[in-house]
Each structure stands twice: as C-alpha cells, then as structure tokens.
N, C-alpha and C positions, 0 to 999 in steps of 0.2 A: 178766457180762450179766444184770443184775438183771431187765429186762423180760422175759427168756426163762425166767422160772421156770414150773413146771408150772402154777401157779395163775394166772399172767398169761396163758399160752397159752389155757388152758382158758376163762378169762373172755372172751377175745377171741372164740374160736369160738363160745361160747354166745351173746354179744351179737350176733354177725352173723347166725348161722344161726337163732337163734330169733326174729329179727325184733323184738328189744328196742326198736330205734330207732322202729319203726313208721313212720307218715306223717311224723313230726316231722323225719326226716332227709332226705327227698326223694331228690334225684339223688346228693348226696353219700353217703347210705346205700347207694345201689345200687352206686356205685363201690367202696366197701370191700367189698361182697359180692363183686363181680367179682374184686377183688384177692385175696380169700381163695380164690375158685375157681381162679385163676391159679396160686397156690401148690399147691393140691391136684392141678392137673393135672401140674405139674412132679413132685410126689412120686409120682403114679401111673405116670408115664412111666419114672421111675428104678426104680420098684419092678417094672416089667414086669407091672403089672396088666392083666387082660383089659379092653378097652374103656377103655384109660388116657386117652384123650383126652376122655372124658365122665364124670368122677367124679360119683357122686350127691351131692345135698344131704343132709348128715346131718339127721335129723328127730327122732330119739328122744335123750334123755340119754346113754344107752350109746353110740350112735354118735358123739356129740360128744366125749365123753371119750376114745374110741379114736382119733378123728382128732387131737385135741389131743396124744395121746401119740405118734403117729407123725410129726407136724409137729416135735415137740421132739426126738425122736431123729434126724430127719433134719438139724435145725439143728446138732445136735452133731458131726455128720460133715461138714458143708459150710458153711464160713464165709460164703460168698455167700448161701446159703439163710437162714442164720441172720440176716444183715443185713436181707434183705427180710422175713423173719418178724418181726424186732424192730420194723421200720417199721410193719407192720399192726398189731401188739400196741399200739404207741404210738398209731396213729391210732384204733383201737378204744377205748383209754382215754379219748381226747379225746371220742368219741362218749358214752361212759358218763357222763363228767364233765358234758357237755351235758344229758343226761337227768335226771341227779340235780340239777344246777346250775339248770337251767330252772324245776324246781318251787320252788326256793329263792329265786328272784328276786322282787322285789316284786310282789304280786298285787293284784288289785282288791279293794276292801272291799264285798262284796255286801250289799245291803239289800233283801232279797226277801220280807220278812214282808208278808202282805196287811194292808189296813187293818183297824183295829178297829171297833167299832160303839158308838154313844152309847147303844145300848138294853141294854148288858151289865148284868145284874143278878145280885146275890149272888155266891157262890162265894168269899167272903172266905177261908173255912177252906181250901179247895183251894189258892188263890193263895198263902196263907201257907206251906202245905206245900211247894209248888213252890219258893218263894223260900228257905226253909230248906234244902231239899236242894241247891239251886244254891249256896248261900253257905257250907255247911258246909266246915270246914277239911279239906284232902285232902293225904295224904302225896304226896311226889314219886314219879311213876311209877304212881300210882293209876289205875284205870279211869276212862274219861269216864263221869260220872253220866248215867243214862238214866231218865227218868220216862214212864210209860206212862198216859195218861189212857183209862179204859175206860168204856163205857156203851152203850146202845141208841142207834139212830139218832134224831136230833132232840133229844138230851139237851143239847146245847151244848158238845160236846168241843172242836170247832174254835175256837168263839168264846173258850172258857177257855183253850185253849193260846195263842192269838194274843194275848189280853189278858196273860196271864203273860209271854209272850215280849217284848211291847212294854214291859212294866213292867222287865224285866231287861235289855233291849238295851243300855243304856249300860254294863253290866258286861262286855260282850263286844266290845271295840273292833276286832276284826278282822272283824266283819259277823255278818250273820244270813242262813242259807239256808233256803229254805221249798220243799216240794214236796207237792202233792196226790198221794198214791200210787194213788188211784182203787181202793181196795181193797174196794169193795162185794161184788165177786165175783172169782173167779180169772180170769174172762175178761177183765175190764176192768182188773185191776191191772198197773201198770207193772213193767217188769223193773228190777232194781237197775242194770243197764247204762244204761238210758235215763236214770235219775235222776242217775247218775254223770256223764253227758255235760252233762246241765243244770247240775249244780253246778260242774263244771270250767269251764264257759262263764261262769257267775256269777262264779268266782273269777278270770276274766281269762285262762284258758288258750286260746289260739287254736285254732279248730277243727284245724288241720293238726298240732296237737301232742297231740290227744287220741288215745290208742291205740284200735284197733278191737276189741282183745282185752278181754273183761270184767274178767280178772283184773288185767291192766295198768291199766285204767281205776281200778280199786279202789285199786291200790297208789300211782297218781299222786294220786288224791283224798286218801288218807291222808298221803301225803308232803307235799302242799300245805297241810294242816291241822296238820302236826306242829308243836309249840311256838306254836301260834296259839289265841287265845281265840275262838271262834265259836260261836254258837247255831244249832243245827239243828232245824228243826221239821218232823217227818214225819207228814203228816196223812192220816188215813183209810187206815191200814196194813191190808193183808190177812193178813200172816203174819210169823213171826219170820224166815223165809228170806228175805222181801222186805227187812226192816229191817236184819238183821245187816251186810251188806255196806256199808251206808250209815253205820255208826257210825265217827266218827273215833277215833283212838287218843290224841288229846291230852287230858290230865287237865284242862287249863284250859277245855274246852269244855263244852257242856251240849246234851244231846238230849231234846227232847220229842217223844213219839209218841202219836198218837190213833188208837183202834181200837175197834170193837165186838167184836172177837175176843180172847179170851184168848190170851196168848202165853207160856206157862210157860218156853219155851227162852230168852227174853230175861232172865227172872229167873235161871234156872239158870246160863246161860253169860256173862252181862254184868252181873249184880247189879242189873238194872232194878228201879225201885220202882214197883209198880202203885198208881194212884189211882183209885178208882171214883167217878163222878160220879152223885149221886142226883138225882131230880127236885126242881125248886124248891119250896120251902115255900109253903103257901097265901098267906102275906104277900107273899112275893117274887113269886109269880105275879101276884097282884093289883096289886102295884107295877109289873111289866113291861106289864100290861095298861093301866094308867093312863098310862104314858109314851107309849103308842101312841094310845090312844083319848081321853085327857085325864082328868085327875084329877077334874074336876067331875063329869063324865059317869059316872065310877065312883061317886062319892059319891051322886048322885042315885038310882041303881038299885042300891045296894051289895049287897043280898041276891042279886039275880040275877047281878050281876058277880062275886060269890063263887062262885056256882054254875057259871058259865062257867070261872072259874079252875080249879076243882076238876075239871071235865069235860076240861080240856085236859091233865090228868094231870101237871102240873109240867113239861111238855116245852117248852122255849123256842121250838122250831119251830112246835108248834101254837099257842102263845100269840101269836107274832108274826104268824102268818097270820090268826089270829082278830082280834087287835087291829088289823091293817091293814084287814080288812073293816069294822070298827066306825068306824075313822077315815075311811074313804072314804064310808061311807053314815051321814050324821049322823042320819037317822030310823030306822035300825035299831035295834031294842030288844035289850037284854040278854036279856030273857025269851025273845025268839024265838030267839036264838042258842043259849041254854042248852038249848031244846027240840030244835034241830037236832042238837046234840051228845048229847043223851040218846036219840034213836031214830036211830041210825046206819043207813045203808044198807048193802048187802052190800060196797060199795066200801071201807068203813072197817073192814072186818075182815081180819086176816091169814089167809092160806090155812091150813086145818087148825085154826083157833083160833076158839073162840067168843067171844073178848074182842076189842073194836075197838081199833084203835090210834088214840090221840088225834090224832097227827100226820096220819094218813091221813083221820080225820073231819074235821079243820080244812081239809085240802086239798080234801075233797069240798065242804064248805060254801063255800069260796072259789071253786071250780070253778063251782058253781051260780050265782054272781053274775057270771060273765063274759058278755060279748057273744058272739054266736054265732061271730064270726070269730076273736076271741081264744081261745075254747074248742077251735075247729078247729085252730089253730096250736099250742096247748098239747098236744093229743093227738098231732099229727103229729111234733112235735119229739122226743117220747119214743120214737118207734119204734126208735131206735138210740141207744146211749150215747156221743153225740158229746162229745168232751172239752171243747169250747166251740163255741158257735153264733154265727156271724157273721150280721149283718143280711141279707146277700145270700142266705145258704143258707136262712134262716127265710123270706124272701120267695118262694124257690123251693118250699118245702114248702107254703106257704099260696096259691100262685098269685096273689100280689098284688105291686104295685110295692114297691120298698124303703121308700119313705116310709111306706106303710101298714104294712108289717111292723114298721118301727121304732115306730110307735105302739102296735102290738099287743103287741110285747115289753115296752113300757114300762107297759103295762096288766097284763101278767103279773108284772112286777117289783114293781109297787105292791101287788099281792095276794100278795106273797111266794111265789109259785108258780115263779119263776126268779130268779137273782141276776145282776147284771151284774158280771162278773170283770175286765174291762177295758173300754176304750172300745168300745162297740157289740159286745161279745162277751159272751154269756149262758150259763149253764149251770143244770141242775137239782141240788138236793139229792138224793141218791139215793133217800131216802124219798118225796120228792115225785115223782120220775120214776116210781116204782113205781106211785104212784096215776094219774099221766097215762097209763102204759102200760095199766093196767087199764081206764081209760075208752076208750082207743084201741081196745082189743079188743073192747069192748062196742059203741062208737058208730061205729067206721070199719069198712067192708066190707074184707075182705082185699085186694080189687083196688085200692080207693082207697088203702089203707095202703101197698101195694107201689109204686103210682104216685108217691105223695108221697116215699118213700125214694129212688125213680129220679130224681126231679126234683132233690133234694138232691144225689145223686151227680153228676148232670149238671152242676150248678152248680160244684161242686168241680173236675170235669174241665175245664170251660170255662176257669175261671180259672187253673187249673194249666197248662194248655196254652199259654195266653197269656204267662204268666210264664216258662215254659220257653222259649219262643221268643225272648223278650227276653234271657234269660241266655246262650243259646248259639244265635244265630239261623241259623247255617249248617249245623247238623247235619242228617244224614239221618233222617227221621221216618216212622212208620207210623201209620195211622188217620185216620178222618174228622174227629176232634176238632181236627186241624191244618189241614184244608182252609181255604184262603182267608185264612190268617194272612199278614200283611204286616208288614214293619218299619216302625214309625211314623216319621214325619219327624223327630221329636225324641228318637229313640232314641240313648242314649249310655251312659257308664258309670253315670251315676246312675239311670237308668231301670233298668239291669240290676242293680244293687245292690238297688234297692227291690223289683225282682221276686223276687230270691233271698231278700231278708228276708221277703217274703211266704210264699214256699215254706217257709222255716224256721218261721214262725209257725204255719203251717196244716199242718205235717207230721203231727201226731197226727191231725188231722181227715182228712187224705188217707189216712192208714193205715186209719182206720176206714171211710172211703168204699170203699177196696179190699175190706175185709172184708165190708162191706153188700152190694156188688155180687156178691161171691162167694156169699154166704149166699143172696141172692135169685135167683141164677142169671142175673144180668146180665153175662154173660162177656165181652161186647164192652166194656162199660164197665169191667170190672175190669182187662183187660190195658192198655187206653188210659190209664187212670189210672196204671199203672205207667211206661207210655212217658212220661208227662207229668211224672213225678218223676225223670227221668234228670238234668237238671241239679242238682236238689237233692242228690242223692246223690253224684254225680260230684265236685261242688264241696265238699260239706259232710260227706260220710261218712254216719254214723249207720247202720252196716253191719248191726247186728242187725235193725232195723226194715226196712232195705233188703232183706235176705234174706227176712224174714216176708212182706212185700208181694209180692215177686216170685215167691215160690213159689206163692202164689195166682194171680199173673198168668200164670205159665207154664202151670199146670193149667187155667186158664179159656181161654187161648189154644189149648191142645191140644183141649179140647172143642169149641171153635168151629171148628177146623180139620176136625174130623170131622163138623161139621154145616154144611158150605159156608161156613164163615167165612173170613176172610183166612188163607190157609195160611202167609203169612210171618211171623205174629205170634208163634207158638210158638218158632221159632228166635231171634227178637228178644228175647223175654222170658228164654230160656235163657241167652243171652249176657250179658244185664244182671244176672241172678241170679249168674252165674259171677263177674263183677265183685265183687259183695258178698261171695262166699264167699272169693274171693282176698284181699279186704281183711281177712277175719277169719281168714286163715291156713289155711282149710279146703281145701287143694289137691286132695285126692282128690275131694271132692264137686264142686269147681269143674271138674275135669277130666271127670267123668261128665256135668255139665250141658252142657259145650261139645261132648262127643261126640254128646250127644242133640241139640243144637242144630244141628250140621252135618248130622245125619241128617234133621231136620226140614226144613232148608233144601233138601236135595236132594229129599226128597218134594215140596216146593213148587216146585221147578224155579226156584229164585230165586238166581241166582249172586251177586248183591250181598250177599244176607245170608249165603251159604256163605262168601264171602271173609271177611267179618266174623268169623265163627266161627272159621275157620282161623286168622286174625290173632291173635285173643284167646288161642286155644289155644297159638299160637307165644310170646305174651308170657308165659304161664303157664310154658311150658318154659324161657324165659330165666330166670325166677325160681328155677327148680329146677336151674339150671346144667346144662340139657341143650340145649346151644347148637346141636348138629348137627341134632337134631330141630326145634329152633325154626326154623333156617334152611330146612329141607325145607318146614315148614309155611307160612312167608312165601313161598316160591317157589310152592307149591300155590295159595295165595290170590291171587298176582299172575296166575297162569295163568288162574285162574277170572275174574278182573276182565277180563283181555284178551278173554275169550270173550263178554263183554256186547256186543251189536250196537247201534248208534245207535238212539235212540228207546226202548230197553228200560229197565226200571227199574234205576236207578243208573248209567246211561251218563254222566250229566253230572257225577257225582261221581267216576267212575272214574280220570281223570288224577291227582287229588289223592291218591286212595286208593293209587294205584300208587307214587307218590312216597313215601308214608309207609311202605309195605311195603318199599320199597328201603332206606329208612334202617333199618328194623328188620333186614333182612338183612344189612346192613353191620355192625350191632352183633353179630348172631350170629356172623358170621365172625370178628370181633375176640375173642369169646369162645372160639374154637377156636384162637387164636394164629395166625390166617391174616391177618397184618397188611396185607400187600400186596394181597390180594384184598378185604379190608375197606375199605381206602382207596379203591379202585376203585368199590366199590359206593356208598360215601358220596359220592363225587363225582358219581356218576350221579344219586344222589338230589338233590342240591343242584341240578343242572341241570334235573332235572324240576320241581322247586318253581318254579324261575325261569322256566320255559317256560309255566306255567299262564296261562290267559286272565286270571286275577286273581292275580297272583304272591303267594306266601305267605311274606312276609319273615321272619315269626316262626319258621316251620319251617325255612327256610333256615338261620337262626341256629343252631337246635337241631342241625341236621347238622353245622355248623362246630364247635359244641362236641364232638360225637362225633369228628370229624376231629381235633381237638385232643387227645382222649383217646388215639386210636389212635397219633398221631405221638409223643406223650408216652412211651407205653409202648414204642415202637420205638426210643427212645433219642435222639430229635431235638426237644429242648425249644424250639429257636429256631423251627422250622417250626410246632410246636404253638403257640407264643405268637402267631405271625403269624395263624393261624387264629382263635384266641381273640379277638384284638384286633378283627378284623372282626366276630365274632359280638357282642361286647360293644357295639359301636357300633349295630349293628341293634337289639339288645334294649333299649338305652337309648331309641331312637326309638320302639319299639314300647310302651314303658312296662312292660316284663316284668321288674320288679325282682326277683322271686324267682329267675328264671333268670339275671339279671345277677349276683346274689350267687353262684350256683353257678359260673359261668363266671369269676368273680373268684377263687374258690378254686382252680380248675383253673389260672389264671394264675400263682397263688402257687406251685403244684407246679412249674410250668415254671420260675420263677425259682429256686426251691430246687434243683431238679435241675441248674440252670446255675451253681451255686454262689453265687447273688446272694441271701444272707440278708436283706439290707435291702430288696430288691425284694419278696422273698417275704413279709415282714412288712407291707409297704406294701399289697399286694394283699389279704392278709387283713383288714387294717383296712378296706378298701373293702367286702369282703363282710360284715364285721361291721357297718358302718355301715348297709348296706342292709337286713340283717336286724334291726337295731334299729329302723329306720323302719317295717318290716313287722309289728313285734311279735313275731318269732319267738324267745320266750325260750329255747328249747332250743338252737337254732342259735347264738344269741348267748353262751350259756354255753360251748358247745363252742369257739367261735372264741376266747373269752377264755382257755380252757385252752390252746388251741394257741399263742396269741400269748405266753403267759406261759412256755410250754415251748420257743419257738424260741431 
C-alpha cells in the first residue's frame, strides 16, 4: 500500500489543513477538506474521544503530524478505513500536482518595462558595467545576479535602469517585470505581497490561482520563474526587506534595483553589486540642456548656459525641468535662469541644511512660471502620495471641469513637474512632490487643503460606488454614496467587466483614499469607500490590502456610531474585514471581528446586519470543521431574519437570505454525518429559491450540487448523478462555467463510484475543457494528473 506511507499521509494532511491549495482549488478543495474531516470523525468516534462528532481542525505542524500518525495507525487496523484514506491521499496528490504543475504550464511573457527617454545622456560607464555583470559567465546553480543603482533623488537612477534594461531585454526571452516600489518612505512603500500579486498577474497567473498568503505568493512567484530567463527591475526600493522576497532564484535571470538607500543586507546575503550614480559632468549637463532648449540657443549664450548647467548640480531632474522652461519660453534668458538658481528661496533648501537642492530649486523656478490655476492644482495634488492621478480626480481637486483639468495637467507635464505614466494618469517624482507639498503648506490654508483632499476622496468614492453597483447590482449596500444608483439600460457582462477592471486599476488609489479619509477624520467617507470596494475584493482578492483598508474602515465606522453616525456601519465593516482575514488564514482574528460585528449589530438593533454576521461566523465554523456550531449559527441567523417586519431594513432581501441560510444549514448537517436531515434541508432550500419573486436559478443549481454530494456520500451514485445532471443544465444556461466544471468533477465521481471508469474519464475531460477555457492552470494540471492516474 505505497500511497499509505507515513510521508504520503502527512503530506496529504498538511496540504489539506494548511490551505496549500488556497483559492485555486475552489469547491473541489473544500470537498477534499470535508472528506478528511469525515475520516477524522470516524477516527474520533472509534477512539471514544470526547466530543467525537466535532474534531478540531489541526492548525500547528505538531497537530498535523499527530493526526497523520493516528490516521495511519487506524488504517493499519481497518482495511476499509485504509481504502478510504488511500483514496484521500490519492486525491490530495492530484491537488499538489496541480499546484506544482500549474506554475509550470506556459506563462505569459510579461513586457512591463516603462518607455525610455530620448533625452537620456551619458552613463556609458554605468551601462557598460551593468551589461558586463549581466553577461558574465555563471556556474549552474549560481545566484541570480543583482545590481543596485544608488544615488540621491533626481540623479537619474530610474532612467539609467530603464535604459540598461531595454538594451538587455533581448537577452531575456521570457520577459521583463517592472514595479515602482514607492520607497521614498516607509509609509508609501509597497509590501512584497502587493508586488508578488502584480508580477504573478503579469506572468499570466489568474487571480483565482494567486494565494492569499504572502509566503505562498513568494513560493509561486519563484516557481514560475524557475528555469526562466527574466529581467526584473525593482525601482525606488526602500529597504532590503522589501526587495529580498522579490528576487527570483533562477541564475539565468537578472535583477536591477534602484534606491537612494544603502542596503548592505543585499550585498551580504545575495551578493548584490552596488553601482553609485554620480552627477552628470559639465559637458553632459550642457548637452542635455541643449537637447531640450536647442543647441543654437546654448551656443548663443554659452557662458551663462554653462553657469546654469553647473547650478543644476548635474542632476538630470533639475536639468530637465530647467531645459523645459527654456524651451517653453523662447525669450527667457540663460542669465536670468542662472540668477534664479544662484539666489534660492527657502523652498529650495532641504530641512536642516544650509545647502540648496538643485532639483528643488529647478522645481521652484518652474513653479513660478505656472499660471495661477496650474499652480493651485500642483499644490493640491501633492497633499497625498497618490500612486497615480486620474484626470477626474485632478478636476475634483481643482474644482474645474475635466477638460480644463486635462489642460492643466499637460501644462504641469510640459514643465516636468508631473509625468504621464499611462493614458491620462499622472504622478509626481517624489522630489518634486516634496517641493509641491512645501508650496501647499505655504500657500494653501489648512481648511482649503482639507477640502481639496475631501473632494478627491469623494470623486474616488462616487466612481467606486458606481463600479461596484455594476459588478454586483443586487447586493445589499449601506451608505448615501449608493443612493439613487440604478442599473443602466445597457448594463451587461461587458459593462460589469469594465467596471471591475476600473476597480482593479484604481485599487491603490482607493486604498490611499481610505487612508486619507482616516487621517483627515472623514470617517463617513472612509467606511463608505470600504463598502464600495466590496466587489473588488470579493471577486479579485488582494487580501492584505483588503484587511488594511477595512481595519481603518471598521475604526471609522465605530467612531461615527459613537457620534450619531449610521450605527449599522460598524458591523458591516467588521464582517467585510473578517472575510479578508479568513482569506489570509487568520481565523482567530476573523472570529474576533465577527463577534464584534454581531455585538455592534445588536447595539444598532439591526437584524439584517446581525443575520449576516452570524452567517459569516457560521461559514468560518464550517472551515474549522466545527459543523454543529455552524448549524446553530445558521439557525440563529434565520430566526433573526424571520423577525424582520415588512418595511424594515432588509425585509425585501430576507426571503433570498433565508434560502441561502437553509442551504448552509444543509451543508452543516452533512458535515455531522446527518445525511437524511441534510437532504431534507437542502430540498427545502431549493424550494425557497424557486419560490422567490425573482427565482434564483443559479443558487438552485448550487443546492443541486450539494444534494449530489450528500447522495454520493450516502452511497447512491445514481440519485446523485440525476441531481447533478439537472444542475449542470441550469449552470450551462446561466453561463456559470466555473461551477459547471466543479459539477462535472462531481459527476465523474458518481460514474467512478458506479464502476463506470470510461464515464468518469469523460466527465473529467468535460471539467478539464471548461477549466482550460477559463484559464485555470492549476485545475487543468490537477485534472491532467487525475486523467493520467485513472
């Protein structure tokens, strides 16, 4: 019995109970977890354990090893138990093969490098050094070469790294990855998890297959890059701790890092090669100015042009801003510019230093040339470290129409005070933002600055609420931001996908908007933004960011509840936060949030919210194998819903919510091996869905899948197959291909249990084809493993 080796059983237990499969396995992963729970219940009952019907989910490595030992010991005593345990180990091996094999399937070839610049000047020595390190012979198994470009802000690190990367790109046929790590400060720096998610998406890993846990994201990222030749550019890094998890382990790859911070740990631990960028020489500074302002103009006033070049300190950022001014103003003299740079105002000095920063001086001179409206926009956009600024948000800050905001942003970009990073999306260089923020603190009143931030937050809230409504139109919502939203006449799948794409694109800005609202005390805006991000996170994950924003949202809602705000909001936020924590595997913290949510809803006398908190707590108990507790929670939630009177908040939604709870209760009964009761409750759930004013055919079909599971477990594969055939037909009509694939796997299990190996393989191929069309690489690899093992 080779499958029942101690190593095989332990591997299966670890895979299932540690959530190795994460979101990538969906309902199939849930079923294998329930199968292991069933074996453990049998083991507990035979051993006469106290509370034997509700074994705990093992969470620590020690608990998993002990469980594996006891399962194997029982299998040695009982051939029937051994057969069932062997089946589970076999299934777990297919899941593990899928997780491993999914990463090995053909990936996208990411081409994420930003565009270069025609103004790039000098740096031949540095470029040659980078190329030499990249092309140096390496032994098999050698570490990935890592090059760190160091230097102060404005010295041209990013431009040099991009220039080098573009020159070397052809030598890395599997693609190029790029991320701005936003490391100007610890507060703005991206977490490694955020970058892993972006890179995995760039590599073509579907969102559903990206783990929520940071360590598993790192493992999958490195697995995806193993044996591949990829160039990775990590721009604007804050620390070695931020960079280290993003380093691939493939010796054929190359990593370029830019930073203004020394990172000796990268040198010590990874053999990184530091290259410090120096200021441009006088000749190269003059050459760059000539490219911008015109060679003839430089020659006409060469002495003063040389003086300007010297006073820019050899910083490309200062030289570009100064050259842009001269190019825009044909009659501006070099002598005047040299004078401006020689007598800097206070804005050009670093705090605590008597020496002016040439980049700040150049920014100050460019700022002085702006029109009043552009200068005002420049100041207001700097009040928060927005990752990227859409035109609509800029219009809100300036209180002007979008067309006018577009022209003002173009004026700022022409002066090299902002840069366009994508179509109609702008950002500051962090040095320039420092200057703009200084001007804002000087020239904007605190009241007007706060109002400008509030308008930008409000713009993001309005847009996010509208997008969320398109993605999930029927859900129950809180907050005035959603008042008056109606479904457009042309709403359909394309509109919903576009809205979800908008939420994905703006998610970093939305997170910054939550932080801004929290910092400024705009509590109502903070929690409503979180509410408006529900579709984003429910559909796409991003669990770490989800938890971070909703911690702020929950605190903001609690403060507002104490100050006569909407008392329902706190419970709502805590339930949504608990979902994020459950996705991260932080069950204890999720439990605490749900208990707090229920208490908040009881204080608010809000039965609809209380029912939701109890329902989600029940779902958490299901994941913890605590099925009896889950059933009790679902029953309490249903009783709470039945207490809502006509016309009260949630009354219109109560019938559908009761149907969902009845389905959950059926699953909880099945988890207690109470099959007959489970079947009765599931049939009741199906009848409830069918009786709704607007019948919910999709959820009817999901109940049919649960009926199929219970009947199959009861040893009636024919009845299970009949239920699943009905569900498959409905799911096909509803376009629910992911659920169809799952139902097809269940159908294969029915055929296999009935002794029809050929039929089982046919249904597995149906599931495989559906997952192939959906792009689910992990499921595809798992089903290939199953088909080869049949």
